[in-house]
C-alpha positions in Angstrom: -101.0 60.8 -93.5 -98.4 61.6 -96.2 -96.0 59.1 -94.6 -98.7 56.4 -94.5 -99.5 57.1 -98.2 -95.9 57.0 -99.2 -95.3 53.8 -97.2 -98.3 52.2 -98.8 -97.2 53.2 -102.3 -93.7 51.9 -101.8 -94.9 48.6 -100.3 -97.2 48.1 -103.3 -94.3 48.8 -105.7 -92.2 46.3 -103.7 -94.8 43.5 -104.0 -95.3 44.1 -107.8 -91.6 44.4 -108.6 -90.7 41.5 -106.4 -93.3 39.4 -108.2 -92.0 40.4 -111.6 -88.3 40.1 -110.7 -88.1 37.2 -108.3 -91.2 35.1 -108.1 -92.1 34.9 -111.8 -88.6 33.6 -112.9 -89.0 31.0 -110.2 -92.3 29.9 -111.7 -90.7 29.9 -115.2 -88.0 27.6 -113.9 -90.7 25.0 -113.2 -92.5 25.8 -116.5 -95.5 27.4 -114.8 -97.1 30.2 -116.8 -96.3 33.7 -115.5 -100.1 34.4 -115.8 -100.8 31.8 -113.1 -97.8 33.1 -111.1 -99.1 36.7 -111.0 -102.6 35.6 -110.1 -101.3 33.4 -107.3 -99.2 36.3 -106.0 -102.4 38.4 -106.0 -104.2 35.7 -104.0 -101.3 35.5 -101.5 -100.7 39.2 -100.9 -104.2 40.5 -101.3 -106.8 41.5 -98.7 -108.1 37.9 -98.5 -104.6 36.5 -98.1 -101.8 37.7 -96.0 -103.3 41.2 -96.1 -106.0 40.1 -93.8 -103.4 39.6 -91.1 -101.7 43.0 -91.6 -103.7 44.4 -88.6 -102.2 41.8 -86.2 -98.7 41.8 -87.8 -97.8 45.4 -88.9 -94.7 44.3 -90.8 -97.0 42.5 -93.3 -98.1 45.9 -94.6 -94.8 46.2 -96.4 -95.2 42.9 -98.3 -99.0 42.9 -99.0 -101.5 45.0 -100.9 -104.5 46.0 -98.8 -106.0 48.6 -101.2 -106.9 47.0 -104.5 -108.5 50.2 -105.8 -105.2 52.0 -105.5 -103.5 49.9 -108.2 -106.5 49.3 -110.5 -105.6 52.3 -112.7 -102.2 50.8 -113.4 -103.9 47.5 -114.2 -106.2 49.2 -116.7 -103.2 50.9 -118.3 -101.6 47.5 -118.6 -104.6 46.2 -120.6 -104.5 49.3 -122.8 -100.8 48.8 -123.6 -101.5 45.1 -124.3 -104.2 45.9 -126.8 -102.0 48.6 -128.3 -99.3 46.1 -128.9 -101.8 43.7 -130.6 -102.9 46.6 -132.8 -99.2 47.0 -133.9 -99.4 43.5 -135.4 -102.4 44.3 -137.5 -103.1 46.4 -140.6 -106.2 47.9 -142.2 -105.9 45.4 -145.0 -105.9 42.5 -142.5 -108.8 43.9 -140.5 -110.9 44.4 -143.6 -110.1 40.8 -144.6 -111.4 39.6 -141.2 -114.7 41.5 -141.4 -116.7 38.3 -142.0 -115.1 36.6 -139.0 -115.5 39.7 -136.8 -119.1 40.6 -137.5 -120.3 37.1 -138.5 -118.7 34.5 -136.2 -117.7 37.0 -133.5 -121.3 38.4 -133.2 -122.9 34.9 -133.3 -120.4 33.6 -130.7 -121.3 36.4 -128.3 -125.0 36.3 -128.8 -125.5 32.5 -128.8 -123.1 32.1 -125.9 -125.1 34.7 -123.9 -128.4 33.0 -124.8 -127.4 29.5 -123.8 -125.7 30.6 -120.6 -128.6 32.9 -119.7 -131.1 30.1 -120.4 -129.2 27.7 -118.2 -129.2 30.3 -115.4 -132.9 30.9 -115.9 -133.5 27.2 -115.4 -131.7 27.4 -112.1 -134.1 30.1 -110.8 -132.6 33.4 -111.8 -134.9 36.1 -113.1 -135.1 36.9 -116.8 -133.2 40.2 -116.5 -130.6 38.7 -114.2 -130.1 35.8 -116.6 -129.6 38.2 -119.6 -127.1 40.2 -117.6 -125.1 37.2 -116.4 -125.2 35.6 -119.9 -123.8 38.7 -121.6 -121.1 39.0 -118.9 -120.0 35.4 -119.0 -120.1 35.0 -122.8 -117.1 37.4 -123.0 -113.6 36.0 -123.4 -110.3 37.4 -122.2 -108.4 39.5 -124.7 -105.6 40.2 -122.2 -104.8 36.5 -121.8 -105.8 34.7 -124.9 -104.0 36.8 -127.6 -100.5 36.8 -125.8 -100.8 33.0 -125.7 -102.0 32.2 -129.2 -100.6 35.3 -131.1 -102.4 36.7 -134.1 -100.6 35.1 -137.0 -101.8 31.4 -136.6 -105.2 30.1 -137.7 -106.2 29.8 -134.0 -104.9 33.4 -133.3 -106.8 34.9 -136.2 -110.0 33.2 -135.2 -109.6 34.3 -131.6 -108.7 37.8 -132.6 -111.8 38.2 -134.7 -114.2 37.2 -132.0 -112.3 39.2 -129.3 -112.4 42.3 -131.5 -116.2 42.1 -131.7 -116.5 41.5 -128.0 -114.4 44.6 -127.3 -116.6 46.7 -129.6 -119.7 45.3 -127.9 -118.8 46.2 -124.3 -120.4 49.7 -124.4 -123.6 48.6 -126.1 -123.9 45.8 -123.5 -123.5 48.2 -120.6 -126.2 50.5 -122.2 -128.5 47.6 -122.7 -128.1 46.6 -119.0 -129.0 50.2 -118.0 -132.1 49.9 -120.2 -133.1 46.7 -118.4 -132.8 48.3 -115.0 -136.0 48.2 -112.9 -136.3 52.0 -112.7 -134.7 52.9 -116.0 -136.4 55.2 -118.5 -136.1 52.7 -121.3 -136.6 55.2 -124.2 -133.8 57.5 -122.9 -131.4 54.6 -122.4 -131.8 53.4 -126.0 -131.6 57.0 -127.3 -128.3 57.3 -125.3 -127.0 54.1 -126.9 -127.7 55.4 -130.5 -126.2 58.7 -129.6 -123.1 57.1 -128.2 -122.6 54.8 -131.2 -123.0 57.8 -133.6 -120.5 59.9 -131.6 -118.1 56.9 -131.3 -118.2 56.3 -135.1 -117.4 59.9 -135.8 -114.5 59.9 -133.3 -113.1 56.7 -134.7 -113.3 58.1 -138.3 -111.6 61.3 -137.2 -108.8 59.3 -135.4 -108.2 57.3 -138.6 -107.9 60.4 -140.8 -105.8 62.5 -138.4 -103.7 59.6 -137.3 -102.6 58.7 -140.9 -101.6 62.4 -141.4 -100.0 63.3 -138.1 -98.4 60.1 -136.7 -95.7 59.7 -139.3 -94.6 63.3 -138.8 -94.8 63.0 -135.0 -92.6 59.9 -134.9 -90.2 61.3 -137.6 -89.5 64.3 -135.4 -89.0 62.0 -132.3 -86.7 59.8 -134.3 -84.5 62.8 -135.4 -83.8 63.7 -131.8 -82.1 60.2 -131.3 -83.7 60.3 -127.8 -85.3 57.0 -126.7 -87.0 58.9 -123.9 -88.7 61.2 -126.3 -89.7 58.3 -128.6 -91.2 56.5 -125.6 -93.1 59.6 -124.5 -94.5 60.1 -128.0 -95.6 56.4 -128.1 -97.4 56.6 -124.7 -98.9 60.0 -125.6 -100.5 58.4 -128.7 -101.9 55.5 -126.7 -103.3 57.6 -123.9 -104.8 60.2 -126.2 -106.5 57.6 -128.4 -107.9 55.7 -125.4 -109.2 58.9 -123.8 -110.8 59.9 -127.1 -112.8 56.7 -127.5 -113.6 56.7 -123.7 -115.0 60.3 -124.0 -117.1 59.2 -127.0 -118.7 56.5 -125.0 -116.7 53.6 -126.4 -114.2 51.4 -124.6 -110.6 52.8 -124.2 -109.5 49.4 -125.5 -110.9 50.4 -128.9 -108.8 53.5 -128.9 -105.7 51.5 -128.0 -106.2 49.0 -130.9 -106.8 51.9 -133.4 -103.6 53.6 -132.2 -101.6 50.4 -132.7 -103.1 49.8 -136.2 -102.3 53.4 -137.2 -98.7 53.1 -136.0 -98.4 49.7 -137.7 -98.9 51.5 -141.0 -95.8 53.7 -140.4 -92.1 52.9 -140.6 -91.7 53.2 -136.8 -93.9 50.3 -135.6 -90.9 48.0 -134.8 -89.2 50.7 -132.6 -92.5 51.5 -130.9 -93.2 47.9 -130.2 -89.7 47.3 -128.7 -89.7 50.4 -126.6 -93.2 49.9 -125.0 -92.9 46.1 -124.4 -91.3 46.3 -120.9 -94.1 48.6 -119.6 -96.8 46.5 -121.2 -95.5 43.3 -119.4 -95.2 44.9 -116.0 -98.6 46.7 -116.2 -100.2 43.5 -117.4 -98.7 41.8 -114.3 -100.4 44.4 -112.1 -103.7 43.6 -113.7 -103.3 39.9 -113.1 -102.3 40.6 -109.4 -105.6 42.5 -109.1 -107.5 39.5 -110.5 -105.8 37.3 -107.8 -106.7 39.8 -105.1 -110.4 39.2 -105.9 -110.1 35.5 -105.1 -111.0 34.7 -101.5 -109.8 31.1 -100.7 -112.1 30.9 -97.7 -115.2 31.5 -100.0 -113.9 29.0 -102.5 -113.4 26.3 -99.8 -116.9 27.0 -98.4 -118.7 27.0 -101.8 -116.4 24.8 -103.9 -119.2 22.5 -105.3 -121.2 25.5 -106.6 -118.1 27.3 -107.9 -116.8 24.1 -109.7 -120.2 23.5 -111.3 -120.5 27.2 -112.4 -117.0 27.2 -113.9 -117.5 23.9 -115.8 -120.9 24.9 -117.0 -119.7 28.2 -118.5 -116.6 26.5 -120.1 -118.7 23.7 -121.6 -121.3 26.0 -123.2 -118.7 28.3 -124.7 -116.6 25.4 -126.0 -119.6 23.9 -127.8 -120.9 27.2 -129.2 -117.5 28.4 -130.4 -116.5 25.1 -131.9 -119.7 24.7 -133.9 -119.6 28.2 -135.2 -116.0 27.9 -136.4 -116.8 24.5 -138.1 -119.8 26.0 -139.8 -117.5 28.8 -141.0 -115.1 26.3 -142.6 -112.4 26.1 -139.9 -110.6 22.8 -139.7 -111.5 20.5 -136.7 -108.1 21.1 -135.0 -108.4 24.9 -135.3 -112.1 24.9 -134.0 -111.2 22.7 -131.1 -108.1 24.6 -129.9 -109.8 28.0 -130.4 -113.0 27.0 -128.6 -111.2 25.7 -125.5 -108.9 28.7 -125.0 -111.8 31.1 -125.6 -114.0 29.3 -123.0 -113.0 31.2 -119.8 -114.7 34.5 -118.9 -112.9 37.8 -119.4 -111.5 40.7 -117.4 -114.3 42.8 -119.0 -116.8 40.3 -117.4 -115.9 42.0 -114.1 -116.9 45.4 -115.6 -120.2 44.0 -116.9 -121.0 42.3 -113.5 -120.3 45.6 -111.7 -122.6 47.5 -114.1 -125.3 44.8 -113.7 -125.2 45.1 -109.9 -125.2 48.9 -110.1 -128.4 48.7 -112.3 -130.1 46.5 -109.7 -130.3 43.5 -112.2 -128.4 41.1 -109.9 -127.7 41.1 -106.2 -124.3 42.1 -104.8 -123.8 38.6 -103.5 -124.6 37.1 -106.9 -122.1 39.5 -108.5 -119.4 38.5 -105.9 -120.0 34.8 -106.7 -119.6 35.2 -110.4 -116.6 37.5 -109.9 -114.9 34.6 -108.2 -115.9 32.3 -111.1 -114.4 34.8 -113.5 -111.1 34.9 -111.5 -110.9 31.1 -111.5 -111.5 31.1 -115.2 -108.8 33.6 -115.8 -106.4 31.6 -113.6 -106.9 28.4 -115.6 -106.6 30.0 -119.0 -103.0 28.9 -119.6 -104.1 25.4 -118.6 -107.0 25.6 -121.1 -104.5 26.6 -123.8 -102.5 23.4 -123.2 -105.7 21.4 -123.1 -106.7 23.0 -126.4 -103.4 22.0 -128.1 -103.8 18.4 -126.9 -107.4 18.2 -128.1 -106.4 19.7 -131.5 -103.8 17.0 -132.0 -106.4 14.3 -131.3 -109.1 15.6 -133.6 -106.9 16.6 -136.4 -107.2 13.9 -139.1 -104.2 15.2 -141.1 -101.5 13.4 -139.1 -103.0 10.1 -140.2 -102.3 10.8 -143.9 -99.7 8.5 -145.3 -96.5 10.2 -146.4 -94.9 8.5 -149.4 -91.4 7.4 -148.6 -88.5 7.2 -151.1 -88.8 4.1 -153.3 -86.9 2.8 -156.3 -88.0 4.2 -159.7 -89.3 7.5 -158.6 -89.0 10.2 -161.3 -87.7 12.7 -158.7 -86.2 11.0 -155.6 -87.0 12.8 -152.3 -84.5 14.3 -150.0 -84.8 13.3 -146.3 -84.5 16.0 -143.7 -83.9 14.7 -140.2 -84.7 17.4 -137.6 -87.4 20.0 -138.4 -86.5 22.9 -136.1 -85.7 26.3 -137.4 -82.7 25.0 -139.5 -84.6 22.1 -141.0 -87.7 24.2 -141.8 -85.5 26.7 -143.7 -83.8 23.9 -145.7 -87.3 22.6 -146.6 -88.5 26.0 -147.7 -85.5 26.3 -150.0 -86.0 22.8 -151.5 -89.6 23.6 -152.1 -88.6 27.0 -153.7 -86.5 25.1 -156.3 -89.1 22.4 -156.9 -87.3 19.5 -155.1 -89.3 16.9 -153.2 -88.5 16.3 -149.6 -89.7 14.3 -146.5 -89.0 15.6 -143.0 -88.6 13.5 -139.9 -88.8 14.8 -136.3 -89.2 13.2 -132.8 -91.1 16.2 -131.3 -94.8 15.3 -131.6 -95.9 18.9 -131.2 -93.6 20.1 -134.0 -94.9 17.2 -136.2 -98.5 18.0 -135.5 -98.0 21.7 -136.2 -96.1 21.0 -139.4 -98.8 18.6 -140.6 -101.5 21.2 -140.1 -99.5 23.4 -142.5 -99.5 20.6 -145.1 -95.8 19.8 -144.7 -94.8 16.2 -145.6 -93.4 15.1 -142.2 -93.5 11.9 -140.2 -92.9 11.3 -136.5 -90.0 9.1 -135.7 -86.9 8.6 -133.5 -84.0 8.2 -135.9 -81.8 6.9 -133.0 -83.6 3.6 -133.5 -82.1 1.6 -136.5 -85.6 0.3 -137.6 -86.7 3.9 -138.1 -83.7 4.5 -140.4 -84.6 1.3 -142.3 -88.1 2.5 -142.9 -86.9 5.7 -144.5 -85.5 3.8 -147.5 -82.4 6.1 -147.7 -80.9 4.0 -150.5 -83.6 5.5 -152.8 -83.3 9.1 -151.4 -81.7 12.0 -153.4 -79.9 13.3 -150.2 -79.9 13.1 -146.5 -79.8 16.4 -144.6 -79.1 16.2 -140.8 -80.1 19.4 -139.0 -80.5 18.1 -135.4 -78.9 20.0 -132.6 -77.3 16.8 -131.3 -73.6 16.5 -132.3 -73.1 12.9 -131.1 -76.2 11.5 -132.8 -75.4 13.4 -136.0 -71.9 11.8 -136.2 -73.4 8.4 -135.4 -76.1 8.6 -138.1 -73.6 9.8 -140.6 -71.3 6.9 -140.0 -74.2 4.4 -140.0 -75.8 5.6 -143.2 -72.5 6.0 -145.1 -71.9 2.3 -144.4 -75.2 1.4 -146.0 -75.3 4.0 -148.8 -71.8 4.7 -150.1 -73.1 7.0 -152.9 -75.7 9.0 -150.9 -75.2 12.8 -150.5 -75.1 13.5 -146.8 -75.1 17.1 -145.7 -74.9 17.7 -141.9 -75.1 20.7 -139.6 -71.9 21.1 -137.6 -71.4 23.1 -134.4 -67.8 24.1 -134.9 -64.7 23.0 -136.9 -63.9 20.1 -134.6 -67.5 18.7 -135.0 -67.2 19.3 -138.8 -64.0 17.3 -138.9 -65.7 14.4 -137.0 -68.5 14.5 -139.6 -66.1 14.3 -142.5 -64.3 11.4 -140.9 -67.7 9.7 -140.5 -68.4 10.1 -144.2 -70.4 13.3 -144.6 -70.4 14.8 -148.1 -70.7 18.3 -146.6 -70.5 19.6 -143.1 -71.5 23.2 -142.5 -70.1 24.7 -139.2 -72.8 27.1 -138.2 -70.5 29.1 -135.9 -68.0 29.7 -138.7 -70.4 30.8 -141.4 -72.5 33.1 -139.2 -69.2 34.6 -137.9 -67.9 35.2 -141.4 -71.1 36.8 -142.6 -71.3 39.0 -139.5 -67.6 40.1 -140.1 -68.4 40.9 -143.7 -71.4 43.0 -142.8 -69.5 44.9 -140.1 -66.5 45.7 -142.4 -68.7 46.8 -145.3 -70.9 49.0 -143.0 -67.7 50.6 -141.6 -66.9 51.8 -145.1 -64.4 49.1 -146.4 -64.5 48.3 -150.1 -66.5 45.2 -151.0 -63.6 43.5 -153.0 -60.9 43.5 -150.2 -63.5 42.5 -147.6 -64.6 39.4 -149.7 -60.9 38.6 -150.4 -60.2 38.6 -146.7 -63.3 36.5 -145.9 -62.1 34.0 -148.6 -58.6 33.8 -147.0 -60.1 33.2 -143.5 -62.4 30.5 -145.0 -59.3 28.9 -146.5 -57.5 28.9 -143.1 -60.5 27.3 -141.5 -60.7 24.7 -144.2 -57.1 23.8 -143.5 -57.9 23.7 -139.8 -60.7 21.2 -140.4 -58.4 19.1 -142.6 -55.7 19.0 -139.8 -58.3 18.2 -137.1 -59.9 15.4 -139.2 -56.6 14.2 -140.8 -58.4 14.5 -144.1 -56.8 13.8 -147.5 -59.2 16.1 -149.3 -60.3 19.7 -148.9 -63.8 20.1 -147.3 -66.1 22.0 -149.7 -67.0 25.0 -147.4 -69.7 27.2 -148.8 -69.4 30.9 -149.5 -68.2 33.4 -152.2 -65.0 32.3 -153.8 -62.4 34.6 -155.3 -62.8 32.8 -158.6 -66.4 34.0 -158.7 -65.4 37.6 -158.6 -64.7 39.5 -161.9 -61.0 40.3 -162.3 -59.9 38.2 -159.3 -57.8 35.1 -159.3 -57.7 32.6 -156.5 -54.7 32.6 -154.3 -52.2 29.9 -155.0 -52.7 26.8 -152.9 
């Protein structure tokens, strides 16, 4: 028995680690979401997949999972760690600022979604209580999948987070309500139990907030003083587990405790270290959860009932998209935000499976009905990454902002605009600095997604491929204040510099260079300034290291200046230049009491 248990545990670990270490990178190579990868692994190695043949082929026991219940605790822990990491990105101030979204839009989204889904199911012949139970279950959305995809800092992420927070808080009241609707339930005692659970839960949460703000900084300070990563990790996991157990004991969801623990640690100086040290465990445990979702999918059932399953999935998605989009628009969200948020929130949730189990246990729905909707939920979870892509496409189509005409440089402007070609991380930072100093600019990029995202932020950007001469003509560079080339394409950068310099001899052209050789080419092509990113980042890194090692600031800056002069000479030699390139940085003449070295 012990050997069988050990072999089973080791084979389960082999499957999970194999999926994480081998199969998922293969999916990533083909740009397939790891979420879909883990779920497909669950389908393949689960009891309805290869596991069904383990009796005939004993060797399959070592590469399949036949006991889903054995790994479910690890899956639950993965969800708890995920919600803990989301809590680390929040703060009390931010949560308070979201209260209208959480208890307004979030509550309305859950209730109206449940009402419309339940009414639709009632029309298809389900009983009133079964329709209510299924409506509440299917109206929930997946916290575990949605937030990692959209984050919490974007408008879409903030809207999704608010609604998902309310749903997580509503799980326990929903389960109590289902118990009250049970055919043989003592209704009065069920509602009394709900009130009692809410009161106890509120008291526990309040106690956690008070004690956490007092004890957690001291706990992590002691762990940090030991310089032991293992102890710091143990302290982090201890906080998560204790908080989750506390809210579970109070009758609330353990997810609530995980979020509170994350928010409390986010208020300390140790949140970055905690986030980094727990992230590997979070990703692996979430993978276990997704594998369990895949294991609940039986392909034979899907093939036998695919018309009904397809209709059920599409019906649930359609109702939730319409309800969520309308509520967000009524709350003032832009059309693009409402469209993208509603689509990614449309699939059912991992907590839908919990509510379906509770409804079946209460006798509100038959076991066969629960199994059918569990497959619908698993399909919905599987297609969530595809819904995220669809939401982005839909957002670009409904957003009216990209149609706004951006004024291009023209003659006689009081303040000519600078033109930034390439709006990645470098171009965006240049734009921010120009805006800080009150200088007008226009950005150009050939990535339609980047352009749409920047337009939604109100950035003056146009879509265009500058490799085409007619696009350069349209930019009216002769009336621009400067041209900044930030693309990560060395050949195109040199070609553009040479072409524009021929048209506009007096235009300031500043270009991003990869290295001294590329900088020399740009100077030969006519660039006013070429900034080699490898040189400047290396010099700044060297300066930081020397100062941190205790060297005096003056000699360090002097040596940096000398090295910069050597590199200037190298660029001159490479480019056969007759003038010294104006490399940026602190010069000796800028330092009090210092004279520049003789040239």
